[in-house]
N, C-alpha and C positions, 0 to 999 in steps of 0.2 A: 035312884040317880041321883048324882052332887053337880048342884054345879060349878066348873071350876076353872080358873083365868090363870096361863102359863103365859110368860114372857123370858122371849132368848133374846138377848143382847150379846153381841157378836164387833165385829172388827171396823165391819163395813154398815151394817144395816141391826135395829132392833122391831122385834115382832112379838105379837098380841096372838095366842089365841082363847077366846071364852067359849067351850061345852060345858055338855049336860054327859056324865058323866057317871058307865053304870058298875059299879061294884066290884059286882057277879061277872061282871063280861070282858072290863074294861074297854066294855066300846063308845065310842066319842062320836056324842052328835055335834058335831061346832055350828058354834053361832055364829060368830064377831070372829078373821083371819086378815088380820091387819099386818103391813111394814114399809119401815122409814125409813129409808136411809141418812143417815148419819154419823156415817166416816169416822166413829169413836175413836177408830186404830187410827186418828192424823196423824205423821212423824213423834209416832213412838218407837219403830222400827228405831228410828235416827237420835231421841231423843229419851228414848226410857221417859218420856211423860204424856198426858192424858191433853192435850188441849184444852185452854179455857173456852173457844170455842166453840172446838167437840164434843167436851164436857155442855154445852147450853144446847148444842141441839138433840145430845139425848137424855138434858130432863123435859124439856117441852116434849117431844113426843112422849115422854113419862110421865105428864100433865093430861093430855091426850090420853095413853090408855088409861090413866083412874077414868078418865069418865065414865071412856066406854064399860069401866068391870062393875063400875056402880053404878049404870044403866040395867045393866044385864044382871043384878044384883048375884054374884059369883061370892060363893062363899066361904073357897078357898083360890089364896094365890101362893107362885113359887116365880121366883125372878132368878134366872139362870146365867152370870153374866160368861162370855168366854176369854178371847185369848187374848185381847189389849187389854182390858183389867185386867188378865194378872200378869201381862209381862209391863204395866204402871205403877211408878215409884211412887205413885200420889193418888193409890186407885180406894186410898183413905177417902178422899173430897167428893171420887161417884158414888160409892157404897154412905154416905150420910144423905147429899142428895136426892137418891133415890127415899132412904128412908123415910125420909122428909114426906115427898110427891106423895108414896105409895103405901106407904105402915111396915116392907120389909123388909130385914136384909137382902141384899145381892148374891148371891148363893157364886160365888168365883168359883168356878171348879174345873179339877184338872183335865185337860183333855182324855185320858181313859173315863171318864163320867160324862164328859162332853159325848164320847165318842159312843157309850151304850144307849144313851137315849138316843142318839138318832140311829140308831141301828135296831132300836124298840119302835122308834114312830114309825120308819120306814117303811119294815119288813110284818107288821105284824098283819097286815091287810095280805101279806103275798103268799103265809102261805100254807095256803090251804090250795094255789097254786098245782095244777099240774102237768103243769110247761114251760116251768121255771126248774132246773135244778140250781140242786144245792151241793153244795152251799154255798150265801151270797157274797159277796164280794160288796161293804157299802162304802161309797167314798159321799165324806162330807167335805165340799170346794168350800171354804168358807175366805173373809177378807185376811186374816192373819195365819191361819195352819188349816191344815187338811186331816182330817181325820180316816183313819184303816181299819177297818171294822169286817174279819170274817166268820161268820156263823151260821147251825141248820134255826132252829128253832131258836135259840140261843145260842151267848156271845162263845166266842172258841180264843180268838185275839184281839186284839186291840192297841191300837199304835198313835198319837197325836204331833205332828209336822209341822216345824216351824214353814210352813209355805205356805200363802194363799193368795190370791188374785190380790188384793192393793200393796199387800208388804213385796210380792214380788215387782210388783211395778213401780213403788218408791224406791225399790233396793238398784230396779236395772233400767228400766224405761223412765227418768226424771233425766232430765239437765237443766239444770241454774233454777233450778223448783217451777217448769213448763216439763206435762208431760211428751215425751216426744212423737211430734206425728206423720208421720212413722214410723214405730224404732227402728234403729238402722240391724242391719242384719248382725250383729257384732252383742249391740242388746238382747235381740232374740236369743242365741246361743246362751247370755249368761245366764237372763231364763230357764232356759231349759238345762242347764249345768244345775245352778242351784235346786233345778225340782227331780233330776235324774238320783244325785247326793241324796237326798229326802227320799227317794223312793228306796235306793241304797238301805236309809237307816229303819223306813218303815219295816224292809221284807227280815229282818235281822228275828224281829217279835212278831207279824203277821205272814202268813202262809198264804202270801198274793194271789200265787198262781192256780193255789187249790181252786178257786173260787171255780163255779160252773156258771154265777152269774153275776152279774156289776151290777150296782144299784146308785143313783148319782142323782145325791142330795146339792141342794142352795142355789141359790143365783145366778153362776155363773153354765150352772150346768141346765135348770129352766131355760133359763136367755140360749141356748146354745139350741134345742130343742124347738124354740120357740120358731127360733128362725130356720131351722133344719126343717119344719113345717109352713112357713114363709105365711105365715098367720097377720094378718092386719094389724090383731092387735093383744096382748097377753090375757089371755086365754087358760086359764088353772085348769076348767075340764079337760080339758087337749091337749097339755101336757103333764096331765100326772096319768104317769102308766104307759107313755109312752115312747117308742125305743128309735133309738138314731144310730144307727152302721158305723163304725170306724174309717170309713172313707167318707161322708158325710163329718163327720166332725173334724177330720184333715181338712178337707173344705173351706168349713167355717171357720177356722179356729189362723188358715193363712189366709184372707179374705178379713180380718177382723184386725191380721196380727198388719196390712199389707192397706189398711184401709188410715183417712185422716178420721179426726174427728168430727168434723163435721158429714162424712156420709158413716158412720157407726151411729150416731145420732138422730139420722132419718133411716132408719134400720124402724119401721113400727113398734114394734115386738121390744123397744130396748126402755129400760129402767132410764130416768137423764142420770141417775148415781152410779149407772153402770157403766158409760160410755167410757172413760175413761180405764180402767181394769179389765173388761171384759176379756180382751185379747191374753191376758195370765192368765185368766181364770179356765182359757178353755184350751190354751194350751196346758195346761196342772193336765186338764181331763184328758183330753189327746197323748198326753207321758203313761198314764195310767193304764188309757186302754193297750197300749202296745208294748210296755213290759209284761202286761198278764198275758199279751194274746186276746184281746175279749174282740169281738162281732160288732157286737152290741152292748148300750149302758140302755137299759131300762132307768127311767127317769120318777123320781118319784114328789110330790109335790110335800109328800107328809115327810118328817124328819124328827128333829130335836124340840122341837113345840111340841106336838100329841108326846113323844115320847115323855115328856115334861109333865102334860096334860093327864098321861094312864096313871104315872107313879103316882097324883094326887088319889083316883078311884082305890 
């Protein structure tokens, strides 16, 4: 066994996985998994730069994670950074800060690399399942981008598009620096139009409609599952490999987009950092399901983090 640590730094959150990896089988035995909402991508779509306060929130989380990595005695560490840090003019400042705290250089990976890791992490446990038809379509709805990957045991095609819950919220659902509460029909229509354009782009390289099983990843999808199950609190075990019908996703999306900040915040399973962006994230999921005709989504708590972990094995 090799003890590995994987960090995934996205547009909305930064996450850590520490696990024992078996190089022979690729099996991961999870020791520590945690997530912090840091909103690294705050304002990037508008300014092209990482905000100082967003960087400080991210570095504070990195300091916490450095303590956990040291405590568990991880032998190998890989830090992967995604959409926001790809887009930012001052990403060198981000790279230097991470190196000072964790001692490794963050890999600012391409969207296609991100998609490969997500597919591996999400499907490795599903390959032996006889109740799930292939090929899989893995959809990873992040803060700044969404990854689409079609494959069986291996990736066949992948594409990343710049549609995510934070980017769509900041682009269409904010007026005078404040999230509209609730958004207007015109704002929702603008979000939907952007998503449809992104799906058109994704379909140029990824055969989305060939998929027989849709696997959804990341916080927007897992939160929709928690709401669908009416969980009294966020419960990873109940969410992992749960299934949510398209009709239920539509109901939840409509509810979130027509509710106020206070109403969304009162949902027991809602993370405070997702309150303002969950409506846009749910709408991305619904648009994908409608585009490919998926009757349900299989929700996975295992994603790019697990893919990064397996890469270290």
